[in-house]
N, C-alpha and C positions, 0 to 999 in steps of 0.2 A: 879686150875692151879698150876702147879709146878714151884717153885721158881728157877731160873737159878742160878748157882753158878759159872759161868765162870768169868774170870778176867775182868777188866774194858776195857783193851785193846781188848779182844775178843768181848765183848758186843759192844764197840765203832765201832769195825771192821765191824759188821753187819750193823750198821747204816751208817757208812762211806761208805761202798760198795754201798749201796742203794743211799746214797746222791750223790756219784760221778757219778753213773749210771744216776740218775735223772738229774744232771747238764750237763752230756753228751748228753743226749736226748734233753734237753733244747737248748743246743748250736746247735745241729744238725737241730731241727726244726726252730730255729731262722733264719738260712740262707735262706730257701725258703720263710719264712714269710717276711723277709726284702726285698726280691725280689718283693713281692706282695704290701707291704705298704711303702717301702723305709725308709730312714733315718728320714724323717719327720714324717711319722707314728710311727716309733720307739720312736721319741720325745715325741708325744702326748701319747703313751702308758705309757712311763716311767714317765711323769709328773703325769698322773692319778694313776699309780701304787703306786708311792711313798706317795701320799696322802691316798690312800686305805690302805697302810700298817700302816701308823700312826693311822688312825681310827681303824683298826684291832687290833693294839697294845693296844689302849685304851680299847677295849671291850674284846677280847678273845685270842689274839696271844700268850700271856704269860701263859695261862692256862695249857699247858702241863708241864712247869717247875714248876709252882706253885703246881699244883695237884700232880705231881710225888714226889715233896719234902714233902708235907704234908702227903701223903699216905705212902711214904717210912719210915717216922718217926713212924707212927702208926704201920706198919708192923714190924718194928725193935722191938717194944715192944709187940708184938703179939696182937695188938688191931684190929682184923679183922673187927669187927662192925664199929668202928669208921672210919677205912680206907674206907669201903664202903659208909659210910654216907657222908664222904668228897666228894666222886665221885658224889653223888646224888646232894649235895649242888652245886658242881661246874656246873652241867647241868643246874639247875635253874638260876644260875649266868649268864652263858653265853647266855641263851636264852633271859633273859630280856634285857641285855646289847646289844645283837645282834640286836634286833628290833630297839633300839634306835640309835645304830650306822648306821645301813642300811638307816634309815629314813634321818639322817644327810647327809650322802653321795648322797642320791637321790635328795633331795629338795634343797640342797645348793651347788651343783656341780658347777654352774657357778661362784659362788663367791670363791670357793676353788681353782679352776684350770683354769679358763678363758673359753671362749665359745667354742674354738676348741677341748679341751680335756674334756669338761663336758660330751659330750656323752659317751666317754669311761668310766668315773668314774661312771656314772649311770648303766652301764652294770656290774660294779664290785659290786655294793651296795648289791644284793642278796647273794653274796658269803660269806659275813660276818655272815649271818644267819646260813649257813651250817658249817662254819668253827669252830664256837664255840663248838658244840657237838664233832666235830672231834678232837679238841684239848683236850677236857676232857677224851675222849677214849684213845688217845695216852699217855697222862699223866698217866692214870690208869694202862696201861700195862708196861710202862717204870718203874713206881714205883715197879712192880713185877719183875723187871729185865728181862723182856721179850721184846726183840727188834724187833723180826721178824714181828709182826703184824704192827708195825709203818713202818718198811722198805718196806714191800710189799705194803702197802697202798700208800706210797710216789711214788713207781714205777708205780702203776695203775694210780695214779693221774696225773703223768707227761705224761704217754702215752696218756691218753685221752685228757689231755690238749694240746698236741702237734697236735694230729689228728684234734680236733675240731677247735683249733686256725687257722690252715692252711686252713681247709675246709671252715669255717666261713668267714675268711678273703677273700679268693677267691670269695665266693658268694657275699659277701657284695660289694666289689670293682667292681664287674661286674654289679651292679645296677646302677652305676653312668654312665650316657652317656658319652662316650669319645670323645675328640677332635682328630681328624685325625692329622697325621703328615703334611698333605698338608694344612690343615686349620691352623695348628700352625705356618707353615713357612710363609703362606700368611699373617697372623696376624702380625708377627714380621716384615716381609718386607714392610707392609704398612707404618710402622714408618719411616724406613729409606728412602722410596720413597718420603714421604710427607715432611719429614725433620722438622716435627713440634714436634715430640716426643709423642704427645697425643695418636696417634693411636698405637704407639708401646707400651706405657703403657697399653692402653686398651687390646691390644692383649696379653701382658705379664700377665695381671691380669686374663684374662679369662683362659688362660693355667694354671696359678697357682691355680686359683680358683677350677678348676676340679681336678688337682692333690691333692690339700689340702682336697677336700671332699672325694676323694679315700683314702687318708691317715688316715682321721679321721674314717671312716667306716671300713677300714681294721684293725686299731687299736682296734675298738670295737669288732670286730670278735675275736681277740687275747684275749681281756678281757673275752669274752664268753667261751673261751677255759679254761681259768683259773677257772671259776666257775663250768664248768663241771667236771674238774679234781678233785676239792675239793669234789663235790657230790658223785663221785664214790669211793673216798677215805673214805668218812664218812659211806656210804653204808657197804663197806667191813669191817671196824672196828666195826660197829654194828653187823655184822654177826659173826665175831670172838668172840666178847663179848657174843653173845647168845650161842655159841658153848662151852663157858667156864663157863656159868652161874651156872651149877650144882656144879662145884668143888668150885666155888666162895662161894656159899650158904653153902657148907659143911665147909669151913673154918670159915665162920661166926658162924655156930652152934658149932664149936669146941672152940670159944673164951670164955675163963674163966676169963678175966682180970678185969671184972667188968661191971657196967652198961654203956650203949651207951651215948655218950655226946649229949646233945640236938642240935637240928639243928641251933638254934639261936647262940649258942656258937661256933659251927663249922664255921658258916658264918662270925662271927667276927674273928676267926683265919685265915680264907681264905682272908678276906679283910686286915688283917694285913701283910699277907704274900703276896698276889697279888699286893697290891699297891706299895710297894717298888720295886718289881720285874718289874712290869709295867713301873714304872718311870725309872728304870735303863735301861731296854731294849728299852724304848721309846727314852730315850736321846741318848743311844748308837747308835741307828739306825737313829736318827733324822739328824745326820749330812748330810746325803743324801738329805733330804728335805730342810734343811737350805742352803746347798751349791746350790742347784737347784734354790731355791728362790733368793738367792744373785746373782747368775749367771744371771738369766733372769731379774731381776731388773736393773743391770748395763747395760746389753746389749740393753734392750728394752727402759728403761726409760732415761738413760743417753747417750748411744751411738746411740740410733735410729735404732736398728736392728729390723726387722719386726718379728712378732711371728712365722711365718713359717721358716724363715732362721735361727733364734736362736734354734728352736726346732729341726731342721735338723742337726745342729752342735751338739747339746746336745745328739741327738739320736746316733751319732758316739761313744760318750763316754760311754753312759748308755746302749746303745742297743748291743754294740760290745765289747769294751774293758773290761768293768766292768763285762759282762756275762762271758767272758773267764776266767778272774782272780778269779772269785767265785767258780770255779770248785775245786781246791785243798783246799780252806778255808771249803768245806763241811766236810772234815775230823775233823777240829777242833770244827765245830758245832755239829757233832755227839759225839765227845769226851766230850763236854760240857754237852749234854743232858744225857749222861750216868753218868756224874760225879755228877750231882746235887743230884739224889737220893742215889747214893752210898755214897757220902760225908755226906749227911744228916743222913744216918743210923749210920755211924761211930761217927758222932758228937753227936747223941742222946745217944750214949754209952761213949761219951768223950774219944774216942780213937784217940788222937792227932797224935801219931806216925804213925798210919796207914794211916791218912789223909795226912801227909807229904809224905808218900811213894807213895800213889796214885797220888798225884800231880806231883811229880817228875817223875813217870813212864809215865803219860799222856803227859806232856810236851816234854819229851825225844822221844817218839814215834812219836808225832805229828811233831817234828822238823825234824825227818828222812824222812818225806814226804814233809814238807813245804819248807825246804831249797833246795833240788833238784828241786822242782816244781818252785821256784822263779828263779833259774838259767836257768831252761829249757825255761820258758816263756820269760826270757830277751834275750836269745841267738837265739831261734827259734820264736821270736814274729811275724816277717813278714810272714814266710811260714805258721804258725799257723792261722794267720788272713786271709791270702790269700785262705786257704783251707776252712774255715768256712764262711768267709764274703768276697767273690771275687770281690764285686763292686769296680771297679778301682778308681772311684772318690775319695773314702774315705779311700782306702787301706793304704796308707802311713800314714795318720793321725791316723787311728785306731791302726796300729802297733806300732807307736811312743808312744801312750797313754798306750798300753798293756806293752811296755818295762818299762815305768815308773811306772805304778801300780804294777808291779811284786813284788817289795819288800814288798808291803802291805799283801802279802800272809803270810809272817812270822809274821808281826806285828799284824794282825787281828786274826791269829791263836792263839798266846799267849794271846792276851786280851780276846778272846772268853772263853778260858779255865779258866783263872783267874777270870773272872766275874763269871762263874759257880761255882768256888770253894768258892768265897766270899759269893754268895747266898746260897750255900750248908751248910755253917757254921753259917748261920743266919745273917751275916753282910750285909744285903741286901741294907742298905742305902749307903754303901761305893762306890759301882759302880755308884749309882746316882751322888754323889758328884764328883767322878773322871770324868765321862763322861760329866757332866755339865762344869767343868773347861776346859777340853780339847775342848769342843764344842764352848765355848766363844772364846778361843785363835785361834782356826783354822778358826772361822768365821771372826775375824778380819783380819787375815792374808790374807785370800781369798778375802775379799773386797778390801784390799790395793793393792794386786796383780793385780786384775781386773781393778782398777782405775789408777794404776800407770805404768802398763806394757801392752804389747800386747800379753801376753802369753796365754789368752783366756782359752781353755780347758786344758792346762798344769797347770794352776793355781788350777784347781780342783784336778789334780793329787798331787800337792805339799800339798794341804789341807788334802787330805785323808792320805797321809803319816804322816803328822804331828799330825793328830787327833789320829791315831792308835798308833803312837809312844808314845804320851803322856799318853795314857791310860795304856799302857804296863809299863811304869815307875811308875805311881801312884798305879796300882794294885800290882806290885812287892813290893813296899815300904809297903803297907798295909799288905801283906801276911807275909813279914818279921817280922813285928811288932806283928802281931796276932798269927801266928803259928810258929814263930822263924824258918821261912823257909829260907834256903840258896840255891839259884839256882845253881845247878852244871853246869859248863861251858864246860869242856873239852869234855866229851862224848855227851853232849846235843847239843852244837853248833859248836865246833872246828873241830871235827872229821867228821861230816856230811857236813860241809862247805868245808873241804879239798876234800872229795870224790866228792862233788857236782861240785867243780871247775874242776877237772879232767873230770868229766862227761860232763861238758859244753864244754871243748875244743873238746872232742870226738864228741859230738853232732854237734857242728859247723863244724868240719872237714868232718864228714861223709855226712852231708847234701850238703855242697858246692862242695865237691869232687864228689859225686855221681851225682850231678845235671850237672856237665860238661859232663858227659856220657849219662845220662838219663834225658831229659828235662821234667820230671814229678815232679811237686811239691809234690803231695800226696804221690807218691812211695818213693821219696827222705826223705820226712817228717817222714813217718812211719818207714822207716829203721833207721833214726837218732835217734828217740825216743826209738825203741827197743834196739839198741845198746848202747845207753846212759844209759838205765835202768840197762842192764847188767853190764856195766862198774862201775856204782855207786854202785851196790850191791857188786861186787868183790873187789872194793878198800875199802869199808866200812868194809867188813870182814878182809881183809888182815891188815888193820892198827888197828884192834882191836875196831872199832867203835860200833860194836855189836857182842854179843856172843850167845852161845846156849841158855842161859837162857832167854834172851830177845827175841830171835826168837821163843822160846816154847810159849811165851805169845801172839804171833801173830796168826790171823786166818790163818788156814793152816801151822802152825808153824812147826809141825813135818815133813811135806812135804819139807819145806824150809831147814830144818836141815838135811834131807836125801840127798837132792840136794847138799848141801854145803860139805858134808862129801864125797860124791862120786866124786866131782870135786876137793877134796883136799884143799877146802877153810876153812874147820873147822878141 
């Protein structure tokens, strides 16, 4: 396998493009899926998925990062035998833990998520067995600076996920005998005629029971789609590995660095590496599960809200607003995946200057996308939500939540990249400490807001902003102390913010102005996004926020330079 020599930005661009496409596919299929399972079904799916992710992190979710870091260190020193032994050890590691983790999900589902979401969680259980080998294969190729297999596998994964999720949800919900509208109206009318209330409650319970059963089975169908996607991705990665096996063996035969390390020693190295990364990513992502737990505890135990109603409300937050805001964050996730092996390679050679340069470049490029994304989501929150999730009952709420969450695009992007750098230089305990401190603080604030105010879902938004902001501050302090890194402000934040502000005005004006002439939300939205993108690019070039050197490092950078020169922007 040939080792790629492209820049971090170009490598991340491959993953980011795939990540964004995956997120877009995810959003597009969530709309018809929500029509099938409703906000209540979204709530059950989100509750089960959040627990599934936590168990997955304890078993194999962190394997790509750990494997890519360990293998990149060995490859930087020319130790191809040991690099391959790390991969073999990782496969055994994930298979053993995968069996245990899947068993926990299946047999303790009721205790972990409650009766309604337990069915969904049990469908998720086998996915953990498949994800482990997939993660090891992705980490192996990322360590070789080959991002294309991971990118293509992610796309295949999401396409099959979308198809199976919708198909299974449709089939499963049709197995529930429905209550006709006439029967529903008769049940409700009986209560008002009798004036006793008991008939009304009985009729409402029957209708709600049928709807809830459909929501549960529909959410289980969506979970089946997740497992199907992971399976096709794993098979694809195994096929790519088989194609490259001969060149991998050739590199191993050329290894003249010394004897191969014993598997026992490699396993110890893996445990020392995986455990801190596991804790870091677990705590970093545990905020969603903690906030979910606090939210349901306050609403159900203290305020007396039913499981179905609270799950429906939570489904608006997690199944709509959060899904949309996660699209641009995919760029930072891709950058972090590329950063870990790249930084590890440089750190193995103690090249601190190059590490600082790559960190500066990564944050700057990410902000060029994250800042305008934040402004765009804030300005166009309602039309975006209306296009993707047109359900009128929750449209205004979902739009407002998206507007509030838009700022987390910037904060989570920075925290994701800085977490990757700290892990890459071997300071894997630092992110654990930072995430733990932020988690405690935001958890307390969330509980106080839910108990002392009627802000409800908006309290979750505030907690998310607080959590990501605290990690940015703590990670920044550690990088300054460990790497003597000073964050550049003007080109990284000020200029993109100015260009994004101009872009935001243009986007708002184009959408609302065009809507007065053409009453089509989709047409006006796409026109506003297209013009806004052009405005941002033009303004950023004109004020010197990006130059030819930066553009050249972008994917298709030479094409961007050619366009800019022909139009007189450069």
